[in-house]
C-alpha atoms as a printed R data frame, in Angstrom:
    type eleno elety resid chain resno       x       y       z
1   ATOM     1    CA   UNK     A     1 -25.168  73.549 -51.349
2   ATOM     2    CA   UNK     A     2 -24.887  69.452 -49.879
3   ATOM     3    CA   UNK     A     3 -23.858  69.360 -46.243
4   ATOM     4    CA   UNK     A     4 -21.887  66.387 -45.791
5   ATOM     5    CA   UNK     A     5 -22.090  64.884 -42.747
6   ATOM     6    CA   UNK     A     6 -19.400  62.459 -40.719
7   ATOM     7    CA   UNK     A     7 -20.635  59.616 -38.992
8   ATOM     8    CA   UNK     A     8 -18.394  59.030 -35.924
9   ATOM     9    CA   UNK     A     9 -17.845  54.932 -36.392
10  ATOM    10    CA   UNK     A    10 -19.231  53.327 -32.564
11  ATOM    11    CA   UNK     A    11 -16.563  51.846 -30.620
12  ATOM    12    CA   UNK     A    12 -16.329  48.533 -30.235
13  ATOM    13    CA   UNK     A    13 -15.981  47.242 -26.411
14  ATOM    14    CA   UNK     A    14 -13.024  46.019 -25.546
15  ATOM    15    CA   UNK     A    15 -12.770  42.094 -25.544
16  ATOM    16    CA   UNK     A    16 -12.401  40.817 -21.934
17  ATOM    17    CA   UNK     A    17  -9.020  39.371 -21.418
18  ATOM    18    CA   UNK     A    18  -8.946  35.628 -21.148
19  ATOM    19    CA   UNK     A    19  -9.457  33.705 -17.921
20  ATOM    20    CA   UNK     A    20  -6.105  31.583 -16.978
21  ATOM    21    CA   UNK     A    21  -6.280  28.394 -17.978
22  ATOM    22    CA   UNK     A    22  -6.719  25.093 -15.752
23  ATOM    23    CA   UNK     A    23  -3.900  24.442 -17.609
24  ATOM    24    CA   UNK     A    24  -2.250  27.824 -16.819
25  ATOM    25    CA   UNK     A    25  -2.448  27.303 -13.288
26  ATOM    26    CA   UNK     A    26  -1.071  24.174 -13.437
27  ATOM    27    CA   UNK     A    27   1.469  24.723 -14.873
28  ATOM    28    CA   UNK     A    28   2.790  27.917 -12.645
29  ATOM    29    CA   UNK     A    29   2.263  25.367  -9.952
30  ATOM    30    CA   UNK     A    30   1.354  21.626  -8.764
31  ATOM    31    CA   UNK     A    31  -0.594  19.754 -10.941
32  ATOM    32    CA   UNK     A    32  -4.016  19.213  -9.791
33  ATOM    33    CA   UNK     A    33  -4.210  16.072  -8.027
34  ATOM    34    CA   UNK     A    34  -0.436  15.634  -7.461
35  ATOM    35    CA   UNK     A    35  -0.122  16.389  -4.075
36  ATOM    36    CA   UNK     A    36  -3.329  14.242  -3.094
37  ATOM    37    CA   UNK     A    37  -1.465  11.848  -4.765
38  ATOM    38    CA   UNK     A    38   1.995  11.762  -3.539
39  ATOM    39    CA   UNK     A    39   0.918  13.637   0.375
40  ATOM    40    CA   UNK     A    40   0.466  10.166   1.700
41  ATOM    41    CA   UNK     A    41   4.055   9.203   0.440
42  ATOM    42    CA   UNK     A    42   5.554  12.613   1.613
43  ATOM    43    CA   UNK     A    43   3.646  12.775   5.313
44  ATOM    44    CA   UNK     A    44   5.141   9.261   5.659
45  ATOM    45    CA   UNK     A    45   8.678   9.838   4.507
46  ATOM    46    CA   UNK     A    46   8.771  13.091   6.570
47  ATOM    47    CA   UNK     A    47   7.976  11.426   9.543
48  ATOM    48    CA   UNK     A    48  10.265   8.503   9.216
49  ATOM    49    CA   UNK     A    49  13.075  10.897   8.412
50  ATOM    50    CA   UNK     A    50  12.808  12.788  11.831
51  ATOM    51    CA   UNK     A    51  12.203   9.313  13.857
52  ATOM    52    CA   UNK     A    52  15.625   7.914  12.364
53  ATOM    53    CA   UNK     A    53  17.274  11.030  13.225
54  ATOM    54    CA   UNK     A    54  15.950  10.651  16.953
55  ATOM    55    CA   UNK     A    55  16.420   7.007  16.820
56  ATOM    56    CA   UNK     A    56  18.586   5.261  14.538
57  ATOM    57    CA   UNK     A    57  17.436   2.065  15.408
58  ATOM    58    CA   UNK     A    58  14.756   2.234  13.626
59  ATOM    59    CA   UNK     A    59  16.906   2.207  10.210
60  ATOM    60    CA   UNK     A    60  17.918  -1.643  11.876
61  ATOM    61    CA   UNK     A    61  16.625  -4.791  10.184
62  ATOM    62    CA   UNK     A    62  14.238  -4.959  13.462
63  ATOM    63    CA   UNK     A    63  12.526  -1.711  12.768
64  ATOM    64    CA   UNK     A    64  11.184  -1.862   9.481
65  ATOM    65    CA   UNK     A    65  10.043  -5.672  10.393
66  ATOM    66    CA   UNK     A    66   8.434  -4.115  13.383
67  ATOM    67    CA   UNK     A    67   6.646  -1.572  12.122
68  ATOM    68    CA   UNK     A    68   5.644  -2.830   8.868
69  ATOM    69    CA   UNK     A    69   4.027  -5.959  11.710
70  ATOM    70    CA   UNK     A    70   2.209  -3.151  13.737
71  ATOM    71    CA   UNK     A    71   0.556  -1.802  10.116
72  ATOM    72    CA   UNK     A    72  -0.536  -4.463   8.798
73  ATOM    73    CA   UNK     A    73  -3.788  -5.137  10.389
74  ATOM    74    CA   UNK     A    74  -4.188  -1.511  10.572
75  ATOM    75    CA   UNK     A    75  -3.805  -1.078   6.913
76  ATOM    76    CA   UNK     A    76  -6.213  -4.314   6.340
77  ATOM    77    CA   UNK     A    77  -9.101  -2.266   8.220
78  ATOM    78    CA   UNK     A    78  -8.266   0.753   6.325
79  ATOM    79    CA   UNK     A    79  -8.386  -0.399   3.232
80  ATOM    80    CA   UNK     A    80 -12.446  -1.578   4.063
81  ATOM    81    CA   UNK     A    81 -12.828   1.853   5.410
82  ATOM    82    CA   UNK     A    82 -11.581   3.329   2.400
83  ATOM    83    CA   UNK     A    83 -14.209   1.076   0.355
84  ATOM    84    CA   UNK     A    84 -17.242   2.633   2.246
85  ATOM    85    CA   UNK     A    85 -15.997   6.108   2.651
86  ATOM    86    CA   UNK     A    86 -15.330   5.827  -1.194
87  ATOM    87    CA   UNK     A    87 -19.303   5.280  -1.726
88  ATOM    88    CA   UNK     A    88 -20.135   7.730   0.805
89  ATOM    89    CA   UNK     A    89 -20.684   5.922   3.937
90  ATOM    90    CA   UNK     A    90 -18.499   4.710   6.906
91  ATOM    91    CA   UNK     A    91 -18.555   1.651   8.489
92  ATOM    92    CA   UNK     A    92 -17.824   1.682  12.428
93  ATOM    93    CA   UNK     A    93 -18.281  -2.121  13.004
94  ATOM    94    CA   UNK     A    94 -15.048  -3.532  11.274
95  ATOM    95    CA   UNK     A    95 -13.054  -3.265  13.943
96  ATOM    96    CA   UNK     A    96 -15.180  -4.968  16.172
97  ATOM    97    CA   UNK     A    97 -15.560  -7.294  13.076
98  ATOM    98    CA   UNK     A    98 -11.784  -7.886  13.404
99  ATOM    99    CA   UNK     A    99 -11.995  -9.004  17.161
100 ATOM   100    CA   UNK     A   100 -14.887 -11.334  16.016
101 ATOM   101    CA   UNK     A   101 -12.906 -12.874  12.990
102 ATOM   102    CA   UNK     A   102 -10.097 -13.724  14.877
103 ATOM   103    CA   UNK     A   103 -12.096 -15.789  17.523
104 ATOM   104    CA   UNK     A   104 -13.964 -17.392  14.814
105 ATOM   105    CA   UNK     A   105 -10.505 -18.510  12.865
106 ATOM   106    CA   UNK     A   106  -9.026 -19.764  16.753
107 ATOM   107    CA   UNK     A   107 -12.312 -21.778  16.926
108 ATOM   108    CA   UNK     A   108 -11.956 -22.991  13.333
109 ATOM   109    CA   UNK     A   109  -8.452 -23.602  13.113
110 ATOM   110    CA   UNK     A   110  -8.962 -27.130  15.343
111 ATOM   111    CA   UNK     A   111 -11.917 -28.783  13.257
112 ATOM   112    CA   UNK     A   112 -11.267 -27.342   9.885
113 ATOM   113    CA   UNK     A   113  -7.669 -26.740   9.562
114 ATOM   114    CA   UNK     A   114  -6.658 -25.153   6.549
115 ATOM   115    CA   UNK     A   115  -9.974 -24.273   5.321
116 ATOM   116    CA   UNK     A   116 -10.423 -22.175   8.705
117 ATOM   117    CA   UNK     A   117  -9.552 -19.199   7.328
118 ATOM   118    CA   UNK     A   118 -11.636 -19.328   4.390
119 ATOM   119    CA   UNK     A   119 -14.738 -19.882   6.593
120 ATOM   120    CA   UNK     A   120 -13.378 -16.896   8.529
121 ATOM   121    CA   UNK     A   121 -13.703 -14.722   5.119
122 ATOM   122    CA   UNK     A   122 -16.462 -15.862   4.567
123 ATOM   123    CA   UNK     A   123 -18.312 -15.119   7.744
124 ATOM   124    CA   UNK     A   124 -17.114 -11.797   7.890
125 ATOM   125    CA   UNK     A   125 -18.120 -10.776   3.957
126 ATOM   126    CA   UNK     A   126 -21.762 -12.122   5.295
127 ATOM   127    CA   UNK     A   127 -21.798  -9.421   8.026
128 ATOM   128    CA   UNK     A   128 -20.121  -6.387   6.309
129 ATOM   129    CA   UNK     A   129 -23.189  -7.825   3.734
130 ATOM   130    CA   UNK     A   130 -25.702  -7.349   6.244
131 ATOM   131    CA   UNK     A   131 -24.415  -4.305   7.476
132 ATOM   132    CA   UNK     A   132 -24.316  -2.773   3.347
133 ATOM   133    CA   UNK     A   133 -28.519  -4.176   2.953
134 ATOM   134    CA   UNK     A   134 -29.445  -2.587   6.184
135 ATOM   135    CA   UNK     A   135 -27.441   0.851   4.826
136 ATOM   136    CA   UNK     A   136 -28.950   0.896   1.131
137 ATOM   137    CA   UNK     A   137 -32.654  -0.894   1.917
138 ATOM   138    CA   UNK     A   138 -33.792   1.075   5.334
139 ATOM   139    CA   UNK     A   139 -32.218   3.883   4.881
140 ATOM   140    CA   UNK     A   140 -30.209   4.428   8.381
141 ATOM   141    CA   UNK     A   141 -27.654   6.519   8.107
142 ATOM   142    CA   UNK     A   142 -24.297   4.617   8.049
143 ATOM   143    CA   UNK     A   143 -22.571   6.695  11.079
144 ATOM   144    CA   UNK     A   144 -25.921   5.488  13.041
145 ATOM   145    CA   UNK     A   145 -26.503   1.998  11.798
146 ATOM   146    CA   UNK     A   146 -22.987   0.875  12.208
147 ATOM   147    CA   UNK     A   147 -22.535   1.990  15.247
148 ATOM   148    CA   UNK     A   148 -25.577  -0.326  16.463
149 ATOM   149    CA   UNK     A   149 -24.067  -2.855  15.106
150 ATOM   150    CA   UNK     A   150 -20.636  -2.561  16.767
151 ATOM   151    CA   UNK     A   151 -22.266  -3.169  19.908
152 ATOM   152    CA   UNK     A   152 -23.742  -6.147  18.749
153 ATOM   153    CA   UNK     A   153 -20.842  -7.612  17.442
154 ATOM   154    CA   UNK     A   154 -18.860  -6.590  20.453
155 ATOM   155    CA   UNK     A   155 -21.480  -8.606  21.973
156 ATOM   156    CA   UNK     A   156 -21.492 -11.284  19.848
157 ATOM   157    CA   UNK     A   157 -17.569 -11.568  20.584
158 ATOM   158    CA   UNK     A   158 -18.144 -11.688  24.601
159 ATOM   159    CA   UNK     A   159 -20.449 -14.746  23.881
160 ATOM   160    CA   UNK     A   160 -18.239 -16.232  21.866
161 ATOM   161    CA   UNK     A   161 -15.324 -15.764  24.082
162 ATOM   162    CA   UNK     A   162 -17.279 -16.399  27.385
163 ATOM   163    CA   UNK     A   163 -15.086 -13.196  28.425
164 ATOM   164    CA   UNK     A   164 -12.759 -14.903  28.388
165 ATOM   165    CA   UNK     A   165  -8.840 -14.890  25.855
166 ATOM   166    CA   UNK     A   166  -9.501 -17.699  22.842
167 ATOM   167    CA   UNK     A   167  -6.133 -19.295  21.738
168 ATOM   168    CA   UNK     A   168  -5.783 -21.332  18.405
169 ATOM   169    CA   UNK     A   169  -5.204 -24.564  20.189
170 ATOM   170    CA   UNK     A   170  -4.367 -26.711  17.257
171 ATOM   171    CA   UNK     A   171  -3.430 -26.047  13.570
172 ATOM   172    CA   UNK     A   172  -1.989 -22.557  14.856
173 ATOM   173    CA   UNK     A   173   1.288 -23.213  11.495
174 ATOM   174    CA   UNK     A   174  -1.338 -22.527   8.884
175 ATOM   175    CA   UNK     A   175  -1.779 -19.058   9.859
176 ATOM   176    CA   UNK     A   176   1.490 -18.163  12.233
177 ATOM   177    CA   UNK     A   177   3.623 -18.513   8.921
178 ATOM   178    CA   UNK     A   178   2.743 -15.355   7.609
179 ATOM   179    CA   UNK     A   179   4.313 -13.147  10.424
180 ATOM   180    CA   UNK     A   180   7.236 -15.329  10.769
181 ATOM   181    CA   UNK     A   181   8.261 -15.710   6.726
182 ATOM   182    CA   UNK     A   182   9.428 -12.731   5.121
183 ATOM   183    CA   UNK     A   183   9.977 -11.359   1.526
184 ATOM   184    CA   UNK     A   184  12.353  -8.398   0.486
185 ATOM   185    CA   UNK     A   185  13.373  -8.215   4.655
186 ATOM   186    CA   UNK     A   186   9.105  -7.347   5.694
187 ATOM   187    CA   UNK     A   187   6.705  -9.989   6.721
188 ATOM   188    CA   UNK     A   188   4.819 -11.843   3.887
189 ATOM   189    CA   UNK     A   189   1.585 -10.353   5.395
190 ATOM   190    CA   UNK     A   190   2.326  -6.937   5.090
191 ATOM   191    CA   UNK     A   191   2.908  -7.840   1.016
192 ATOM   192    CA   UNK     A   192  -0.124  -9.326   1.196
193 ATOM   193    CA   UNK     A   193  -1.556  -6.730   2.203
194 ATOM   194    CA   UNK     A   194  -0.369  -4.210  -0.006
195 ATOM   195    CA   UNK     A   195  -1.014  -6.588  -2.977
196 ATOM   196    CA   UNK     A   196  -4.834  -6.170  -1.628
197 ATOM   197    CA   UNK     A   197  -4.234  -2.416  -2.016
198 ATOM   198    CA   UNK     A   198  -2.911  -2.498  -5.587
199 ATOM   199    CA   UNK     A   199  -5.494  -4.661  -6.978
200 ATOM   200    CA   UNK     A   200  -8.422  -2.189  -4.892
201 ATOM   201    CA   UNK     A   201  -6.408   0.742  -7.117
202 ATOM   202    CA   UNK     A   202  -6.987  -1.615 -10.019
203 ATOM   203    CA   UNK     A   203 -10.333  -2.359  -9.473
204 ATOM   204    CA   UNK     A   204 -11.380   1.874  -8.698
205 ATOM   205    CA   UNK     A   205  -9.467   2.932 -11.510
206 ATOM   206    CA   UNK     A   206  -9.937   0.278 -14.545
207 ATOM   207    CA   UNK     A   207 -13.288  -1.271 -14.287
208 ATOM   208    CA   UNK     A   208 -16.619  -0.484 -14.454
209 ATOM   209    CA   UNK     A   209 -17.064  -1.791 -11.263
210 ATOM   210    CA   UNK     A   210 -14.880   0.658  -9.474
211 ATOM   211    CA   UNK     A   211 -16.236   3.605 -11.938
212 ATOM   212    CA   UNK     A   212 -20.177   2.782 -10.871
213 ATOM   213    CA   UNK     A   213 -18.296   3.068  -7.100
214 ATOM   214    CA   UNK     A   214 -17.260   6.442  -7.573
215 ATOM   215    CA   UNK     A   215 -20.059   7.251  -9.399
216 ATOM   216    CA   UNK     A   216 -22.063   6.594  -6.496
217 ATOM   217    CA   UNK     A   217 -19.757   8.714  -3.621
218 ATOM   218    CA   UNK     A   218 -19.477  11.367  -5.620
219 ATOM   219    CA   UNK     A   219 -23.027  12.089  -6.503
220 ATOM   220    CA   UNK     A   220 -25.196   9.163  -5.430
221 ATOM   221    CA   UNK     A   221 -28.713  11.045  -6.751
222 ATOM   222    CA   UNK     A   222 -26.934  11.271 -10.434
223 ATOM   223    CA   UNK     A   223 -25.846   7.701 -10.212
224 ATOM   224    CA   UNK     A   224 -29.275   6.475  -9.852
225 ATOM   225    CA   UNK     A   225 -30.608   8.441 -13.052
226 ATOM   226    CA   UNK     A   226 -27.768   7.117 -14.917
227 ATOM   227    CA   UNK     A   227 -29.324   3.848 -14.126
228 ATOM   228    CA   UNK     A   228 -26.473   2.445 -11.658
229 ATOM   229    CA   UNK     A   229 -28.057  -0.378  -9.262
230 ATOM   230    CA   UNK     A   230 -26.621   2.400  -5.722
231 ATOM   231    CA   UNK     A   231 -28.363  -0.124  -3.474
232 ATOM   232    CA   UNK     A   232 -26.129  -3.460  -4.178
233 ATOM   233    CA   UNK     A   233 -23.060  -1.367  -5.343
234 ATOM   234    CA   UNK     A   234 -22.913  -0.060  -1.241
235 ATOM   235    CA   UNK     A   235 -23.396  -3.794  -0.123
236 ATOM   236    CA   UNK     A   236 -20.358  -4.849  -2.423
237 ATOM   237    CA   UNK     A   237 -18.548  -1.543  -0.307
238 ATOM   238    CA   UNK     A   238 -19.511  -2.882   3.070
239 ATOM   239    CA   UNK     A   239 -18.736  -6.659   1.979
240 ATOM   240    CA   UNK     A   240 -15.022  -5.552   1.116
241 ATOM   241    CA   UNK     A   241 -14.939  -3.832   4.402
242 ATOM   242    CA   UNK     A   242 -15.945  -7.412   5.957
243 ATOM   243    CA   UNK     A   243 -13.603  -9.606   4.164
244 ATOM   244    CA   UNK     A   244 -10.562  -6.830   4.837
245 ATOM   245    CA   UNK     A   245 -11.919  -7.000   8.823
246 ATOM   246    CA   UNK     A   246 -11.545 -11.032   8.750
247 ATOM   247    CA   UNK     A   247  -8.049 -10.296   7.343
248 ATOM   248    CA   UNK     A   248  -7.226  -8.675  10.051
249 ATOM   249    CA   UNK     A   249  -8.784 -11.227  12.346
250 ATOM   250    CA   UNK     A   250  -6.353 -13.625  10.555
251 ATOM   251    CA   UNK     A   251  -3.400 -11.491  11.024
252 ATOM   252    CA   UNK     A   252  -4.492 -10.887  14.671
253 ATOM   253    CA   UNK     A   253  -4.278 -14.475  15.423
254 ATOM   254    CA   UNK     A   254  -1.116 -14.960  13.302
255 ATOM   255    CA   UNK     A   255   0.607 -12.817  16.007
256 ATOM   256    CA   UNK     A   256  -0.640 -13.508  19.089
257 ATOM   257    CA   UNK     A   257  -1.853 -16.522  18.503
258 ATOM   258    CA   UNK     A   258  -5.466 -15.531  20.846
259 ATOM   259    CA   UNK     A   259  -8.072 -13.114  20.365
260 ATOM   260    CA   UNK     A   260  -9.978 -11.579  23.100
261 ATOM   261    CA   UNK     A   261 -12.273  -8.252  23.311
262 ATOM   262    CA   UNK     A   262  -9.647  -6.262  24.990
263 ATOM   263    CA   UNK     A   263  -6.803  -7.814  23.530
264 ATOM   264    CA   UNK     A   264  -4.961  -7.290  19.639
265 ATOM   265    CA   UNK     A   265  -6.697  -5.725  17.698
266 ATOM   266    CA   UNK     A   266  -9.807  -4.048  19.855
267 ATOM   267    CA   UNK     A   267  -7.861  -0.981  19.335
268 ATOM   268    CA   UNK     A   268  -8.086  -0.944  15.546
269 ATOM   269    CA   UNK     A   269 -11.371   1.289  14.481
270 ATOM   270    CA   UNK     A   270  -9.826   4.978  15.175
271 ATOM   271    CA   UNK     A   271  -6.218   4.027  13.396
272 ATOM   272    CA   UNK     A   272  -7.892   2.424  11.163
273 ATOM   273    CA   UNK     A   273 -10.256   5.251  10.001
274 ATOM   274    CA   UNK     A   274  -7.290   7.928  10.023
275 ATOM   275    CA   UNK     A   275  -4.971   5.665   8.223
276 ATOM   276    CA   UNK     A   276  -7.648   5.582   5.108
277 ATOM   277    CA   UNK     A   277  -7.994   9.392   5.534
278 ATOM   278    CA   UNK     A   278  -4.083  10.030   6.075
279 ATOM   279    CA   UNK     A   279  -4.035   8.117   2.906
280 ATOM   280    CA   UNK     A   280  -6.039  10.364   1.194
281 ATOM   281    CA   UNK     A   281  -9.600   8.919   1.187
282 ATOM   282    CA   UNK     A   282 -12.197  11.568   0.938
283 ATOM   283    CA   UNK     A   283 -14.727  11.318   3.966
284 ATOM   284    CA   UNK     A   284 -17.344  12.973   1.357
285 ATOM   285    CA   UNK     A   285 -16.854   9.818  -0.863
286 ATOM   286    CA   UNK     A   286 -15.927   9.531  -4.554
287 ATOM   287    CA   UNK     A   287 -12.091  10.036  -4.074
288 ATOM   288    CA   UNK     A   288  -9.487   7.203  -2.956
289 ATOM   289    CA   UNK     A   289  -6.282   6.203  -2.932
290 ATOM   290    CA   UNK     A   290  -5.682   2.558  -2.589
291 ATOM   291    CA   UNK     A   291  -2.028   2.772  -2.072
292 ATOM   292    CA   UNK     A   292  -1.681   6.256  -0.273
293 ATOM   293    CA   UNK     A   293  -3.783   3.871   1.979
294 ATOM   294    CA   UNK     A   294  -0.294   1.859   2.507
295 ATOM   295    CA   UNK     A   295   1.332   4.886   3.489
296 ATOM   296    CA   UNK     A   296  -1.182   6.243   5.939
297 ATOM   297    CA   UNK     A   297  -1.473   2.782   7.597
298 ATOM   298    CA   UNK     A   298   2.647   3.094   7.774
299 ATOM   299    CA   UNK     A   299   2.319   6.402   9.514
300 ATOM   300    CA   UNK     A   300   0.070   5.789  12.195
301 ATOM   301    CA   UNK     A   301   1.671   2.228  13.236
302 ATOM   302    CA   UNK     A   302   5.068   5.153  13.310
303 ATOM   303    CA   UNK     A   303   3.527   7.877  15.249
304 ATOM   304    CA   UNK     A   304   3.791   5.563  18.832
305 ATOM   305    CA   UNK     A   305   7.610   5.179  17.698
306 ATOM   306    CA   UNK     A   306   8.095   8.782  16.543
307 ATOM   307    CA   UNK     A   307   6.338  10.165  20.041
308 ATOM   308    CA   UNK     A   308   8.853   7.659  22.191
309 ATOM   309    CA   UNK     A   309  11.919   8.986  20.002
310 ATOM   310    CA   UNK     A   310  10.749  13.065  20.993
311 ATOM   311    CA   UNK     A   311  10.693  11.755  24.182
312 ATOM   312    CA   UNK     A   312   7.083  12.160  24.684
313 ATOM   313    CA   UNK     A   313   4.973  10.735  28.210
314 ATOM   314    CA   UNK     A   314   3.020   7.810  27.564
315 ATOM   315    CA   UNK     A   315  -0.064  10.310  28.709
316 ATOM   316    CA   UNK     A   316   0.359  12.689  26.053
317 ATOM   317    CA   UNK     A   317   1.304  10.488  23.208
318 ATOM   318    CA   UNK     A   318  -2.759  10.591  22.216
319 ATOM   319    CA   UNK     A   319  -2.056  14.607  21.753
320 ATOM   320    CA   UNK     A   320   0.921  14.026  19.045
321 ATOM   321    CA   UNK     A   321  -1.486  11.109  17.409
322 ATOM   322    CA   UNK     A   322  -4.353  13.893  17.034
323 ATOM   323    CA   UNK     A   323  -1.905  16.595  15.655
324 ATOM   324    CA   UNK     A   324   0.048  14.192  13.446
325 ATOM   325    CA   UNK     A   325  -3.726  13.098  12.208
326 ATOM   326    CA   UNK     A   326  -5.000  16.234  11.538
327 ATOM   327    CA   UNK     A   327  -1.745  18.154   9.732
328 ATOM   328    CA   UNK     A   328  -1.517  14.931   7.285
329 ATOM   329    CA   UNK     A   329  -5.685  14.691   6.574
330 ATOM   330    CA   UNK     A   330  -5.442  18.729   6.088
331 ATOM   331    CA   UNK     A   331  -2.088  18.147   3.554
332 ATOM   332    CA   UNK     A   332  -3.962  15.759   2.009
333 ATOM   333    CA   UNK     A   333  -7.726  16.707   1.405
334 ATOM   334    CA   UNK     A   334  -8.585  18.334  -1.476
335 ATOM   335    CA   UNK     A   335  -8.776  22.059  -2.134
336 ATOM   336    CA   UNK     A   336 -10.428  21.734  -5.278
337 ATOM   337    CA   UNK     A   337 -12.920  25.264  -5.735
338 ATOM   338    CA   UNK     A   338 -15.865  24.623  -5.621
339 ATOM   339    CA   UNK     A   339 -15.279  21.860  -3.289
340 ATOM   340    CA   UNK     A   340 -17.879  21.483  -0.292
341 ATOM   341    CA   UNK     A   341 -16.091  20.161   2.825
342 ATOM   342    CA   UNK     A   342 -17.864  18.530   5.615
């Protein structure tokens, strides 16, 4: 008699449930990157709404003009700073370069007339290129190097001005129209800065140069192994920062008709960095939204007006400034999984 054995089939382990995809997560919340793109504008709109509720005069014709006038030089410096931050460096000297550029322009307007602004931009581009060359080829950290060139440029400003105010004594009309003429109710100078921001955005998003700059900021080592000329890309970023500093210097002369080491433009460093960061520029490099920087500059220019509307004393305005900057940067900073915050 044959005994039939019954074989129990092996139990197949249950397949793990599929992890929710990035797309699924995005559908349940905000799309990835949306807040980083829209955050700077949202911060400005909220702050402007609060200010307008407390001080309705800001909605009048003079209010927007004053706001954009104050924001223009900050925006130009911030765009230069954003370019340098984009490649993983920082430029602590570009505000001092703006003051020196203003002095160069004031002295050059007399003999060179309409050519003076171009000469100013070229000189400041050279200053930025020297910064870039030193950072790229000496391997000195940009923070330390540009802190040193900050002192050098401040000393140069004192020498050029003979420690006094430098006036644009001739041909001032070459640049003064930038804040006299208006388009859509706002100064032409501000619109020029906005156009630069849009062009910068197009370069970063639509050109091989922009992709190469982003690669350097995201991972410089990988960029080197990919064959990119990372050193010269850094020089290009610092040169652009110098050009933007020169443009800010032109705005200083256009507004004030004079420049000094302690006058208009001497306090652009921190506002410029703050505007770049509020605008969504990653301090770790590789992520920049130049259009967001426009709203970052407007926010920085609006903070003193908001503080006044809130009745904050002048002694406490720095506190308000610091709190708004920290909050805005925290809201617009990347929260990607696995990202390292430095």
